[in-house]
C-alpha positions as CSV (number, residue, x, y, z in Angstrom):
1,M,-5.5,13.4,0.1
2,L,-3.5,11.1,-2.2
3,G,-2.8,14.0,-4.6
4,L,-1.0,15.9,-1.8
5,V,1.8,13.4,-1.5
6,I,4.4,14.4,-4.0
7,P,4.1,18.3,-3.9
8,V,4.4,18.4,-0.1
9,L,7.8,16.9,-0.4
10,L,9.1,20.0,-2.1
11,M,9.2,22.2,0.9
12,T,12.9,21.6,1.2
13,Q,13.5,24.1,-1.5
14,C,12.0,27.0,0.5
15,S,14.2,30.0,1.0
16,S,13.8,30.1,4.7
17,S,14.8,26.5,5.3
18,R,17.6,26.1,7.8
19,E,20.2,23.4,7.3
20,V,21.6,22.1,10.6
21,V,24.5,20.3,9.0
22,K,25.8,22.4,6.2
23,T,28.1,21.4,3.3
24,K,30.7,23.8,2.2
25,P,29.0,26.7,0.3
26,P,30.0,27.0,-3.4
27,A,32.6,29.6,-4.3
28,L,31.3,29.6,-7.9
29,V,28.0,30.3,-9.7
30,G,26.3,28.6,-12.6
31,M,27.2,25.1,-13.7
32,E,30.6,25.2,-12.0
33,G,29.0,26.2,-8.7
34,L,26.5,23.4,-9.0
35,K,29.2,20.9,-9.7
36,E,31.1,22.1,-6.6
37,V,27.9,21.6,-4.5
38,C,27.8,18.0,-5.9
39,R,31.4,17.4,-5.1
40,C,30.8,18.6,-1.5
41,S,27.7,16.4,-1.1
42,D,28.8,13.1,-2.6
43,T,28.5,11.3,0.8
44,I,24.9,12.3,1.4
45,R,22.7,9.2,1.3
46,N,19.6,10.4,3.1
47,I,17.9,13.7,4.1
48,L,15.5,14.3,7.0
49,I,13.4,17.5,7.0
50,S,11.4,18.3,10.1
51,K,9.1,21.1,11.3
52,A,8.3,22.3,7.8
53,E,5.3,24.7,7.8
54,T,2.7,24.1,5.0
55,L,-0.7,25.4,4.1
56,I,-2.6,22.7,2.2
57,I,-5.6,23.9,0.2
58,T,-8.0,21.6,-1.7
59,E,-11.4,22.3,-3.1
60,E,-13.2,21.7,0.2
61,E,-10.4,21.6,2.8
62,R,-7.7,23.9,4.2
63,Y,-5.0,22.6,6.6
64,E,-2.1,24.3,8.4
65,A,0.3,21.4,8.9
66,T,3.8,20.6,10.2
67,V,5.5,18.2,7.9
68,T,8.3,15.6,8.2
69,V,10.0,14.3,5.1
70,Y,12.5,11.5,5.0
71,A,14.3,10.6,1.8
72,V,16.8,7.7,1.2
73,K,18.6,8.3,-2.1
74,D,17.4,6.0,-4.9
75,S,15.3,4.0,-2.5
76,F,12.5,5.5,-0.4
77,I,10.6,8.7,0.4
78,Y,8.4,9.2,3.4
79,I,6.1,12.0,4.5
80,S,4.0,12.7,7.6
81,A,1.7,15.8,7.9
82,V,0.4,16.8,11.4
83,N,-2.4,19.3,12.1
84,S,-3.0,20.5,15.7
85,G,-1.1,17.5,17.1
86,F,-3.1,14.9,14.9
87,E,-1.5,13.2,12.0
88,I,-3.7,13.7,9.0
89,L,-1.5,12.0,6.4
90,R,1.3,9.5,6.2
91,A,2.7,8.4,2.8
92,A,5.6,6.4,1.3
93,L,7.0,6.4,-2.2
94,D,9.5,3.9,-3.6
95,P,10.6,3.3,-7.2
96,D,7.6,1.1,-7.9
97,S,4.6,2.3,-5.8
98,I,2.9,5.0,-3.7
99,T,1.1,4.2,-0.5
100,V,-0.9,6.9,1.3
101,I,-2.6,6.6,4.7
102,D,-5.5,9.1,5.0
103,R,-6.0,9.3,8.8
104,I,-9.0,11.6,8.6
105,N,-11.1,9.4,6.3
106,K,-9.6,6.1,7.4
107,V,-8.5,5.1,3.9
108,V,-5.3,3.6,2.5
109,Y,-4.6,4.4,-1.2
110,R,-2.1,2.4,-3.3
111,T,-1.0,2.9,-6.8
112,P,1.9,1.8,-9.0
113,V,4.2,4.5,-10.1
114,R,4.1,3.2,-13.6
115,R,0.7,1.7,-14.7
116,R,0.5,-1.4,-16.8
117,F,-2.4,0.0,-18.9
118,G,-2.9,3.6,-20.1
119,Y,-0.6,6.5,-19.5
120,Q,1.8,6.7,-16.6
121,H,1.7,9.4,-14.0
122,P,3.4,12.7,-14.8
123,V,6.3,11.9,-12.4
124,D,8.2,8.9,-11.4
125,F,10.4,8.2,-8.3
126,R,13.5,9.9,-9.7
127,D,11.6,13.0,-10.6
128,V,10.3,13.4,-7.1
129,Q,13.7,12.7,-5.6
130,N,15.3,15.4,-7.8
131,I,12.9,18.1,-6.6
132,I,13.2,17.2,-2.9
133,S,16.8,18.5,-2.8
134,R,19.4,19.7,-5.2
135,Y,21.8,17.2,-3.7
136,F,19.9,14.4,-5.4
137,I,20.0,15.9,-8.8
138,C,23.8,15.7,-9.1
139,D,23.6,12.4,-11.0
140,D,21.8,14.2,-13.8
141,M,24.2,17.0,-14.5
142,G,24.3,15.9,-18.1
143,M,20.7,17.1,-18.5
144,A,21.5,20.7,-17.4
145,R,22.3,23.8,-19.3
146,E,22.8,27.5,-18.4
147,L,20.2,30.0,-19.8
148,N,20.7,33.8,-20.3
149,F,23.2,34.1,-17.4
150,H,20.3,33.8,-15.0
151,D,19.2,30.2,-14.8
152,I,20.3,26.6,-14.9
153,E,17.7,24.4,-16.4
154,F,17.3,20.6,-16.3
155,H,15.3,18.9,-19.0
156,F,14.0,15.3,-18.7
157,D,11.5,15.3,-21.6
158,E,9.7,12.1,-22.5
159,P,7.5,11.5,-25.5
160,D,4.3,12.5,-23.6
161,I,5.7,14.3,-20.6
162,R,7.5,17.7,-20.3
163,K,9.9,17.7,-17.3
164,C,11.8,20.8,-16.4
165,I,13.5,22.0,-13.2
166,T,15.1,25.5,-13.0
167,F,17.7,26.7,-10.5
168,N,18.9,30.3,-10.0
169,R,22.4,30.5,-11.5
170,E,23.8,32.6,-8.6
171,S,22.1,31.2,-5.5
172,L,21.7,27.7,-6.9
173,R,18.2,27.5,-5.3
174,M,15.3,25.9,-7.2
175,D,13.1,28.6,-8.6
176,K,10.5,26.5,-10.4
177,F,9.6,23.1,-11.8
178,E,7.1,21.7,-14.3
179,F,5.9,18.2,-15.0
180,S,3.1,18.1,-17.5
181,H,1.5,15.1,-19.2
182,T,0.4,16.2,-22.7
183,Q,-2.1,13.4,-23.2
184,T,-3.9,13.4,-19.9
185,D,-3.5,17.1,-18.9
186,K,-2.2,16.1,-15.5
187,Y,0.5,18.3,-14.1
188,I,2.6,19.2,-11.0
189,K,4.2,22.7,-11.0
190,G,6.0,24.8,-8.5
191,E,7.4,28.3,-8.2
192,R,9.4,30.3,-5.7
193,R,7.8,33.4,-4.2
194,E,9.2,36.1,-2.0
195,K,8.9,34.1,1.3
196,D,7.7,30.7,0.4
197,F,7.3,28.1,-2.4
198,R,4.0,27.5,-4.1
199,I,3.1,24.1,-5.5
200,F,-0.1,23.4,-7.5
201,S,-1.4,20.4,-9.3
202,N,-4.3,18.3,-10.5
203,F,-2.3,15.1,-10.1
204,M,-4.2,11.9,-9.0
205,I,-7.7,12.6,-7.6
206,T,-8.1,16.3,-6.8
207,E,-6.8,19.8,-7.5
208,F,-4.8,21.4,-4.8
209,E,-2.3,24.1,-3.8
210,I,0.4,24.0,-1.2
211,V,2.4,26.9,0.2
212,A,5.5,25.8,2.1
213,K,8.2,27.5,4.2
214,S,10.7,27.0,7.0
215,G,12.0,23.6,8.1
216,T,15.1,22.0,9.6
217,M,17.3,19.7,7.5
218,L,19.6,16.9,8.7
219,Y,21.8,14.6,6.6
220,N,22.6,10.9,7.0
221,Q,20.1,10.4,9.8
222,E,18.1,7.2,10.5
223,L,14.3,7.3,10.9
224,A,12.0,4.4,11.7
225,V,9.0,4.3,9.3
226,K,5.8,2.3,9.9
227,M,3.2,2.0,7.2
228,N,0.9,-0.7,8.7
229,V,-2.7,0.0,9.7
230,N,-5.5,-2.0,11.2
231,P,-7.3,-3.4,8.2
232,R,-10.6,-3.6,10.2
233,K,-10.6,0.2,10.6
234,Y,-9.3,1.3,7.2
235,N,-10.6,0.8,3.7
236,L,-8.1,-0.1,0.9
237,I,-8.4,1.6,-2.5
238,N,-6.1,0.6,-5.4
239,L,-5.8,3.2,-8.1
């Protein structure tokens, strides 16, 4: 279940997502259009996504879930996945750590975002934040370039990790992303399809695929988050 945390957050990019509070739509395309979006969204500090529909597929399990995502800029990301009225997963990510509560197996997973020994994970907090919403990527405009009059591509390459996010030049929607660790062969990738967004990865402890669509988005809302569990009923695993 831990491997599902980061990709599920990406459902906000689905073409059918509905924004309840809209910023002014850009009048321009390409880099100028994206800069205009950023100027219109400079007061956005947090984003709440609710009622997002996802199909989560692992090697042995398949869940249709309704997902809530809450992201506070540069601070905190939270996710809750509910299947048939029962919460199957709750997770929190901050710049230093990931905590996942697996409700089905009664396990709490914890891991640092950057490990002290060995290679780090293929993504860090900032990477995840940038693929939750285009409004969070505005601080990294210096990493972007226009390609072939069709795409805007952001590159965040590191010595051992390829990091790439691609937006459609006209619609300014995210079309795909790729985070690949060349030394460990761990990856997280996503691509827009006709009616949904597909995410696939072997990150953390299992291979999985997620298909996401729909959802309602609100800005600058407050959400109470609780990550405590009864230690007598849950096992703790540090990764």
